C-alpha positions in Angstrom: 48.8 158.7 123.9 52.3 159.5 123.4 51.5 163.3 122.7 50.5 163.4 126.7 54.3 162.5 127.6 55.3 166.2 126.3 53.2 167.4 129.6 55.1 165.4 132.0 57.1 167.4 134.2 61.0 167.8 133.3 60.4 167.5 129.7 61.8 171.1 129.1 59.4 171.8 126.1 56.3 173.2 127.8 57.5 176.4 128.8 58.8 177.0 125.3 55.8 175.8 123.6 53.7 178.2 125.5 56.4 181.0 125.1 56.2 180.5 121.2 52.3 180.4 121.2 52.4 183.8 123.0 54.8 185.4 120.5 52.6 184.2 117.4 49.7 185.4 119.3 51.2 189.0 119.3 52.3 188.4 115.8 48.7 187.5 114.7 47.4 190.6 116.7 50.0 193.1 115.1 48.8 191.5 111.7 45.4 192.4 112.4 45.9 195.5 113.8 48.1 196.6 111.0 45.2 196.5 108.8 43.4 199.0 110.7 46.1 201.4 111.0 46.6 201.6 107.4 43.1 202.2 106.8 42.9 204.9 109.4 46.6 205.9 109.3 47.1 206.1 113.0 51.1 206.5 113.7 50.6 206.2 117.4 49.1 202.8 117.0 51.3 202.1 114.4 54.5 202.7 116.6 52.9 200.6 119.2 52.1 197.7 116.7 56.0 197.7 115.7 57.0 197.3 119.2 54.7 194.4 119.9 55.8 192.9 116.6 59.6 192.8 117.8 58.7 191.4 121.0 56.6 188.7 119.1 59.3 187.6 116.9 62.0 187.9 119.9 59.7 185.4 121.9 59.3 183.3 118.9 63.0 183.0 118.2 63.7 182.6 121.8 61.3 179.6 122.1 62.2 177.8 118.9 65.9 178.0 119.8 65.3 176.4 123.2 63.1 173.7 121.9 65.8 172.9 119.3 68.2 173.1 122.1 66.1 170.6 124.1 65.8 168.1 121.1 69.4 168.1 120.1 70.5 167.4 123.8 68.1 164.4 124.1 69.5 163.1 120.6 73.3 164.0 121.1 73.9 163.8 125.1 77.6 164.7 124.6 76.3 168.3 123.3 74.9 169.1 126.6 76.9 172.2 127.3 77.5 173.5 123.7 75.8 176.2 122.1 73.5 175.4 119.3 75.7 177.1 116.5 78.4 175.2 117.4 76.6 171.8 117.2 75.2 172.9 113.9 78.7 174.0 112.7 80.0 170.6 114.0 77.1 168.9 112.1 78.1 170.5 109.0 81.8 169.6 109.3 80.6 166.0 109.7 78.5 165.8 106.7 81.4 167.6 104.5 83.7 164.8 105.9 81.3 161.9 104.9 81.3 163.2 101.2 85.3 163.1 101.4 87.4 160.4 99.9 87.3 156.5 100.9 90.6 155.6 102.5 91.7 152.2 103.7 94.9 152.6 105.8 97.0 149.2 106.4 99.6 148.3 108.8 100.2 148.0 112.5 102.2 149.2 115.5 102.4 152.8 116.6 102.8 154.4 113.2 99.4 153.3 112.1 97.3 154.7 115.1 99.5 157.9 114.7 98.6 158.5 111.4 94.7 157.9 111.9 94.7 160.5 114.2 95.1 162.8 111.3 93.1 160.9 108.6 90.0 161.7 110.6 90.7 165.3 110.2 90.2 164.9 106.6 87.4 162.0 106.1 85.1 159.8 108.2 85.2 157.3 105.5 88.0 155.5 107.0 88.8 151.7 107.1 91.8 150.6 109.0 93.3 147.2 108.1 95.3 146.1 111.0 97.8 143.5 111.1 97.3 140.5 113.5 100.7 139.1 113.8 101.8 140.7 117.0 103.4 138.1 119.7 104.7 140.5 122.3 103.4 142.2 125.4 99.9 141.9 126.7 98.7 141.1 123.1 101.1 138.2 123.0 100.2 136.9 126.3 96.4 137.0 125.3 97.0 135.3 122.0 99.0 132.5 123.4 96.6 131.8 126.8 93.3 132.3 125.2 93.8 131.0 121.6 92.7 134.4 120.0 93.7 137.3 117.7 96.1 139.8 119.2 93.9 142.9 120.4 96.8 145.5 121.1 97.2 147.4 117.7 93.3 146.9 117.2 92.8 148.8 120.4 95.3 151.8 119.7 93.5 152.1 116.3 90.0 152.2 118.3 91.4 154.8 120.3 92.9 156.9 117.6 89.6 157.0 115.6 87.5 157.2 118.6 85.3 160.5 119.2 84.6 159.8 122.7 85.3 161.3 126.1 89.0 161.9 126.8 88.5 159.8 129.8 87.3 156.8 127.7 90.5 156.9 125.5 92.8 157.0 128.5 90.9 154.2 130.3 91.6 151.8 127.1 95.1 152.9 126.9 95.6 152.4 130.8 98.4 149.5 131.5 98.1 147.9 134.7 101.5 147.9 136.5 100.8 145.5 139.3 98.9 142.5 140.1 99.5 138.7 139.6 98.4 138.0 136.2 97.2 141.8 135.4 100.7 143.3 135.3 101.5 144.4 131.7 98.0 144.2 130.3 96.1 147.4 128.8 92.5 147.5 129.9 91.4 147.9 126.3 93.2 144.5 125.7 91.4 143.0 128.2 88.0 144.7 127.5 88.1 143.5 123.9 89.1 140.2 125.0 86.2 139.9 127.6 83.6 141.1 124.5 85.0 138.4 122.1 84.4 135.7 124.6 80.8 137.2 125.5 79.6 137.6 121.8 81.8 134.5 120.9 83.1 136.2 117.8 86.7 138.6 117.9 85.5 140.8 114.9 82.2 141.4 116.7 83.9 142.3 120.0 85.4 144.9 117.4 82.2 146.6 116.5 81.0 146.5 119.9 84.0 148.4 121.2 83.9 150.8 118.0 80.4 151.9 119.5 81.8 152.3 122.9 84.3 154.8 121.6 82.0 156.2 119.0 85.0 156.0 116.4 85.0 157.6 113.2 85.4 155.0 110.4 85.8 151.2 110.7 88.9 149.0 112.3 89.3 145.5 110.9 91.8 142.6 111.5 93.6 141.7 108.3 92.3 138.3 108.7 90.1 136.4 111.3 92.4 133.5 111.7 95.8 133.2 113.8 98.7 133.8 111.4 102.5 134.0 112.1 105.4 135.7 110.7 108.4 133.6 109.4 111.5 135.1 108.7 114.3 133.8 106.6 117.6 136.0 107.5 120.6 136.5 105.3 122.7 134.0 107.3 120.2 131.4 106.4 118.3 130.9 109.7 114.8 131.3 110.3 112.9 132.6 112.9 109.3 132.6 113.6 106.9 135.2 115.5 107.2 138.8 115.2 108.8 139.4 118.5 111.5 136.8 117.7 112.0 138.1 114.4 112.6 141.6 115.7 114.9 140.5 118.8 117.2 139.1 116.4 118.2 142.4 114.6 119.6 140.8 111.6 119.0 141.3 108.0 115.9 139.6 106.6 116.1 137.8 103.1 112.6 137.0 103.0 109.3 136.8 104.9 106.3 134.6 105.0 103.1 134.0 106.6 102.3 130.8 108.4 99.9 129.3 107.0 100.6 130.7 103.7 97.1 130.5 102.4 95.3 132.5 105.3 92.1 134.1 103.8 91.6 137.8 104.2 88.8 139.4 106.1 85.7 139.8 103.7 85.1 143.4 105.2 88.9 144.1 104.3 88.5 143.0 101.1 85.0 145.2 100.5 86.9 148.2 101.8 89.9 148.0 99.5 87.5 147.3 96.4 85.4 150.8 97.0 88.7 152.8 98.3 89.7 156.0 96.8 93.2 155.9 98.4 95.0 153.1 99.9 97.7 153.9 102.5 100.8 151.6 103.8 102.4 152.5 106.8 104.3 154.4 108.4 105.7 151.6 110.4 108.4 148.7 110.4 108.8 147.4 107.1 108.7 143.8 107.9 106.5 143.6 110.9 103.9 146.3 110.3 103.6 147.2 106.6 104.2 144.0 104.6 102.4 141.2 106.8 99.0 142.9 105.4 100.5 142.9 101.9 101.7 139.1 102.2 98.0 137.9 102.3 97.3 137.0 99.0 93.6 138.0 98.6 94.6 141.4 99.9 97.1 141.6 97.6 95.1 140.8 94.6 92.4 143.2 95.6 94.8 146.0 95.6 96.2 145.3 92.2 92.6 145.2 90.8 91.8 148.4 92.6 91.9 152.0 90.9 92.7 153.8 94.2 95.8 155.8 94.7 98.1 153.9 96.5 100.7 155.6 98.9 103.3 154.0 100.6 104.7 156.3 103.6 108.4 156.0 104.0 109.9 155.7 107.6 112.1 158.5 108.7 114.8 156.3 110.6 116.0 152.8 109.9 115.7 149.8 112.3 118.2 148.2 114.0 119.7 145.2 112.1 116.6 144.6 109.7 116.8 148.2 107.7 120.1 149.2 108.7 121.6 151.4 106.0 118.7 151.0 104.1 117.6 154.3 101.7 114.2 155.0 100.3 114.6 152.9 97.4 115.5 149.8 99.7 112.3 150.2 101.3 110.5 150.3 98.1 112.4 147.4 96.7 111.8 145.1 99.6 107.9 145.8 99.3 108.1 144.9 95.5 110.2 141.9 95.7 107.9 140.4 98.2 104.5 141.6 96.3 104.3 143.7 93.2 105.7 146.8 91.4 102.4 147.8 90.6 101.4 148.2 94.4 102.6 151.4 94.9 102.0 154.8 93.0 103.5 157.2 95.2 106.0 157.5 98.3 105.8 160.2 100.7 109.1 161.3 102.4 110.2 163.8 105.0 112.5 166.4 104.0 112.8 168.1 107.4 116.1 167.5 108.8 116.4 165.6 111.9 118.3 167.4 114.8 121.9 166.1 115.2 121.5 165.2 118.9 118.7 163.0 118.1 120.7 161.6 115.0 123.3 160.6 117.7 120.7 159.3 120.2 119.3 156.8 117.5 122.6 155.9 116.1 123.6 154.6 119.8 120.7 152.2 119.2 121.8 151.0 115.8 119.4 153.5 114.0 119.9 156.6 111.3 118.0 158.6 108.9 117.1 156.9 105.8 118.8 158.0 103.0 116.5 159.6 100.4 117.6 158.7 97.0 114.3 159.9 95.5 116.0 160.1 92.0 116.4 156.4 92.0 112.9 155.8 93.1 111.6 158.1 90.3 113.7 156.4 87.7 111.7 153.2 88.9 108.3 154.7 87.9 107.1 155.8 91.4 106.1 159.2 92.3 107.8 161.1 95.4 105.8 163.5 97.6 107.8 165.5 99.7 107.3 167.7 102.9 108.0 168.5 106.6 106.0 165.9 108.0 107.5 165.0 111.2 107.5 166.1 114.7 110.6 166.3 117.1 110.1 166.0 120.9 112.6 163.8 122.3 112.2 161.3 119.2 111.3 161.7 115.5 107.6 160.8 114.7 105.6 161.8 111.9 103.2 164.5 112.1 99.9 163.1 111.4 98.2 166.0 109.9 100.6 167.5 107.9 101.3 164.1 106.4 97.8 163.5 105.2 97.4 167.0 104.1 100.3 166.1 101.8 98.4 162.9 100.5 94.9 164.5 100.3 96.2 167.6 98.5 97.9 165.3 95.9 94.8 163.1 95.6 92.5 166.0 94.8 95.1 167.4 92.3 95.0 164.0 90.5 90.9 163.7 90.6 90.8 167.2 89.0 92.9 166.3 86.1 90.8 163.2 85.6 87.9 165.1 85.6 89.2 167.7 83.1 90.3 164.8 81.0 86.8 163.1 81.2 85.1 166.5 80.2 87.6 167.0 77.2 86.8 163.7 75.8 83.1 164.0 76.3 
């Protein structure tokens, strides 16, 4: 019988069951003795009974606490060295996050993974829809040599959403610096690649990797078929492949997908349909933000959605591609390639970039994005402002501050809608 397994050595339960039984026995004796004390009004026995009562209660509390700790550690091995109250508090926070808004974050590159680190502090209902057009570095090599989707951006998003031991995150991000064939590859890319071959499915490999890293939310490729970016530049020339387009450092007239009729991942469409908030960016306008939105299925599903749609504007321009671009120019390019109804709000940084960093970026052909906020507002878009960057030798978005601006505004809108519904009813 399974019951007798509780009596096996090392289970860590028997002693606490015995202690709990002893405490309960003392409480029963006190209860029985209390009736007689009342009848005889024996103060000495009453004092003794009070002491025994305290001891009994103490033993029961200690026993129950340690039995619960044993069960929790068995079910949650990571909680081995944590106090029970901390475990319960953490679970309480998890329950709060599970009831938080459903968020879909779309993009690629470093910007997306940085944003996800902040999003997971506000909700666990996260779906990262990741572009699969990367043709450079380790991802590009695996894409070409093994005829598969590039795993790099997906790997970074998995690590960003991970709730795992720090060592696992470092392992997935580890990049080999030497070795024939290995140099330049990251362990995470190779892990996902190997899993895709073992399972026979790239999408399944992502799901299994998600379990290994115990991520909060989901990471989904935009589509499950290989797709290539094609750019027509203002000088009339055409280039294919994300890396080639970026290397050209020229202004782009139009961006397309090849094939143009690529189908979106069904899970991505389902996530968009059920989303409360949809976020684009931050990241390269042409190679991170637009590729997802150019997939017709995704674009149409977003237009049908009632979600709050937010575009996170870049802080700095990109050499060649968005040189001298303002906030309005970024919005204009998205609208020209998709639809004006794809954006409700834009989030912009109002913290000044230090002059020494501006000079550093100018040497690379980049500069701060001009914030022509009034022009964007005139076009019918809301603009959310805040000091949402961190400066540590380079300019990057501060993920938590960025998310705070978005989630606070979403709550304001939801409260306003609730009040309107209440007045109508």
